[in-house]
C-alpha positions as CSV (number, residue, x, y, z in Angstrom):
1,X,0.0,0.0,0.0
2,X,2.9,2.4,0.7
3,X,4.2,1.8,-2.8
4,X,0.8,2.6,-4.3
5,X,0.6,5.8,-2.2
6,X,4.1,6.9,-3.3
7,X,3.1,6.2,-6.9
8,X,0.0,8.3,-6.5
9,X,2.1,11.2,-5.1
10,X,4.6,10.9,-8.0
11,X,1.9,10.8,-10.7
12,X,-0.7,13.2,-9.4
13,X,1.2,15.5,-7.0
14,X,0.0,16.6,-3.6
15,X,-3.1,18.4,-5.1
16,X,-4.1,15.2,-7.0
17,X,-3.7,13.2,-3.8
18,X,-6.1,15.5,-2.0
19,X,-8.5,15.0,-4.9
20,X,-8.2,11.2,-4.6
21,X,-8.8,11.4,-0.8
22,X,-11.8,13.6,-1.3
23,X,-13.3,11.1,-3.8
24,X,-12.6,8.3,-1.2
25,X,-14.4,10.3,1.5
26,X,-17.3,11.1,-0.9
27,X,-17.6,7.4,-2.0
28,X,-17.3,6.4,1.7
29,X,-20.1,8.8,2.6
30,X,-22.3,7.5,-0.2
31,X,-21.7,3.9,0.9
32,X,-22.6,4.8,4.5
33,X,-25.7,6.6,3.4
34,X,-26.7,3.6,1.3
35,X,-26.2,1.3,4.3
36,X,-28.3,3.6,6.5
37,X,-31.0,3.9,3.9
38,X,-31.1,0.1,3.5
39,X,-31.5,-0.2,7.3
40,X,-34.4,2.2,7.5
41,X,-36.9,0.1,5.6
42,X,-36.0,-2.9,7.9
43,X,-36.5,-0.6,11.0
44,X,-39.8,0.6,9.5
45,X,-41.0,-3.0,9.1
46,X,-40.0,-3.9,12.6
47,X,-41.7,-0.9,14.1
48,X,-44.8,-1.4,12.0
49,X,-44.9,-5.0,13.1
50,X,-44.9,-3.9,16.7
51,X,-47.7,-1.4,16.0
52,X,-49.7,-4.2,14.3
53,X,-49.1,-6.4,17.3
54,X,-50.5,-3.6,19.5
55,X,-53.6,-3.2,17.4
56,X,-54.2,-7.0,17.6
57,X,-53.6,-7.0,21.3
58,X,-56.1,-4.2,21.9
59,X,-58.8,-5.9,19.8
60,X,-58.2,-9.2,21.7
61,X,-58.2,-7.2,25.0
62,X,-54.8,-8.7,25.9
63,X,-53.0,-6.2,28.2
64,X,-49.9,-8.4,28.5
65,X,-49.5,-8.4,24.7
66,X,-50.2,-4.7,24.5
67,X,-47.4,-3.9,27.0
68,X,-44.9,-6.5,25.7
69,X,-43.1,-4.1,23.4
70,X,-42.5,-1.4,26.0
71,X,-39.1,-1.3,27.8
72,X,-39.1,-2.2,31.5
73,X,-38.7,1.4,32.5
74,X,-41.0,2.9,29.7
75,X,-43.3,5.8,30.4
76,X,-46.8,6.3,29.0
77,X,-49.0,9.4,29.2
78,X,-52.5,8.3,28.5
79,X,-55.3,10.4,26.9
80,X,-56.3,11.8,30.4
81,X,-52.8,13.0,31.1
82,X,-52.0,10.3,33.6
83,X,-48.3,9.4,33.7
84,X,-47.8,5.7,33.9
85,X,-44.2,4.4,34.7
86,X,-42.9,1.0,33.8
87,X,-44.1,-1.9,31.6
88,X,-45.9,-3.6,34.6
89,X,-48.0,-0.4,35.3
90,X,-48.7,0.1,31.6
91,X,-50.0,-3.5,31.4
92,X,-52.1,-2.9,34.6
93,X,-53.8,0.3,33.3
94,X,-54.6,-1.4,30.0
95,X,-56.0,-4.5,31.8
96,X,-58.4,-2.0,33.6
97,X,-59.3,-0.3,30.3
98,X,-59.9,-3.6,28.5
99,X,-62.2,-4.9,31.2
100,X,-64.0,-1.5,31.7
101,X,-64.4,1.6,29.5
102,X,-63.1,-0.1,26.3
103,X,-64.4,-3.6,26.9
104,X,-66.2,-3.9,23.6
105,X,-64.3,-1.1,21.7
106,X,-62.4,-1.9,18.5
107,X,-59.2,0.0,18.0
108,X,-57.6,1.1,14.7
109,X,-54.3,3.0,14.1
110,X,-52.7,4.6,11.1
111,X,-49.0,5.6,11.0
112,X,-48.5,9.2,10.1
113,X,-44.7,9.3,10.2
114,X,-41.6,7.5,11.3
115,X,-38.5,9.6,11.8
116,X,-35.0,8.6,12.8
117,X,-33.3,11.7,14.4
118,X,-30.2,9.6,15.5
119,X,-29.2,6.0,15.0
120,X,-31.1,3.6,17.2
121,X,-34.0,6.0,17.9
122,X,-37.3,6.4,16.1
123,X,-40.1,8.9,16.6
124,X,-43.4,7.6,15.5
125,X,-46.7,9.6,15.1
126,X,-50.0,7.7,14.8
127,X,-53.6,8.6,14.6
128,X,-55.8,6.2,16.5
129,X,-59.5,5.5,16.8
130,X,-61.6,3.7,19.4
131,X,-65.3,3.1,18.7
132,X,-68.4,1.4,20.3
133,X,-67.5,2.4,23.8
134,X,-70.2,2.4,26.5
135,X,-68.6,5.2,28.4
136,X,-65.3,7.1,28.2
137,X,-62.9,7.5,31.2
138,X,-63.6,10.6,33.3
139,X,-62.5,13.9,31.7
140,X,-62.8,12.7,28.1
141,X,-65.3,13.7,25.4
142,X,-65.8,11.9,22.1
143,X,-64.3,13.4,19.0
144,X,-67.5,12.6,17.3
145,X,-70.6,10.6,18.5
146,X,-69.3,7.1,19.4
147,X,-65.8,7.9,18.3
148,X,-62.7,8.8,20.2
149,X,-59.7,9.8,18.0
150,X,-56.2,10.3,19.4
151,X,-52.8,11.2,18.2
152,X,-50.0,9.2,19.8
153,X,-46.3,10.0,19.8
154,X,-44.1,6.9,20.4
155,X,-40.4,7.0,21.0
156,X,-38.7,3.7,20.0
157,X,-35.2,2.7,20.9
158,X,-33.2,-0.1,19.3
159,X,-31.5,-2.1,22.0
160,X,-29.1,-4.8,20.6
161,X,-31.1,-5.1,17.4
162,X,-34.6,-5.2,19.0
163,X,-36.9,-2.2,18.8
164,X,-38.9,-1.3,21.9
165,X,-41.1,1.5,23.0
166,X,-39.3,3.8,25.4
167,X,-42.0,6.4,25.8
168,X,-45.5,7.1,24.5
169,X,-48.0,9.9,24.8
170,X,-51.6,9.7,23.7
171,X,-53.6,12.9,23.2
172,X,-57.3,13.0,22.6
173,X,-58.4,14.9,19.4
174,X,-60.9,17.6,20.4
175,X,-64.3,17.7,18.7
176,X,-63.8,21.4,18.2
177,X,-60.7,22.2,16.2
178,X,-58.5,25.1,17.3
179,X,-59.2,28.2,15.1
180,X,-56.5,29.1,12.7
181,X,-54.6,32.1,13.9
């Protein structure tokens, strides 16, 4: 390799060597960007699979399965603004919801966006809908008759190749939109 480098200096001069180095950096950057872009679809698929599992768990009223993809120390702010700390507590509150206010309520979710601000971290925005509820938890009003829509922000972390929910906040969509200022 030293011989090749010396040959490059002799044939291209110092300016040419800088140009070769810049091309190597550029090509290296493109290769790294290609590797990252190839990883994003795999991450999207893994995260969407978790969200699909959550939809299925809700519709089966399985609180254990609903909470399974949260980290042990995850936090969850529900639509009422209650802060729930830890996977065990997240499971417990959903067990209550599935046996009470949302006992016969189907759940649907659409993914609005998945962003990767830094490697190993994903921010996910969803729009959710619960219907056919008998009564809503105290303090909530339906978005429309028989419909509660929410927007959820989920923060996913990749821990040793496995995506988990680190934090989530669910916010009820008001039946009266805020006027445009």
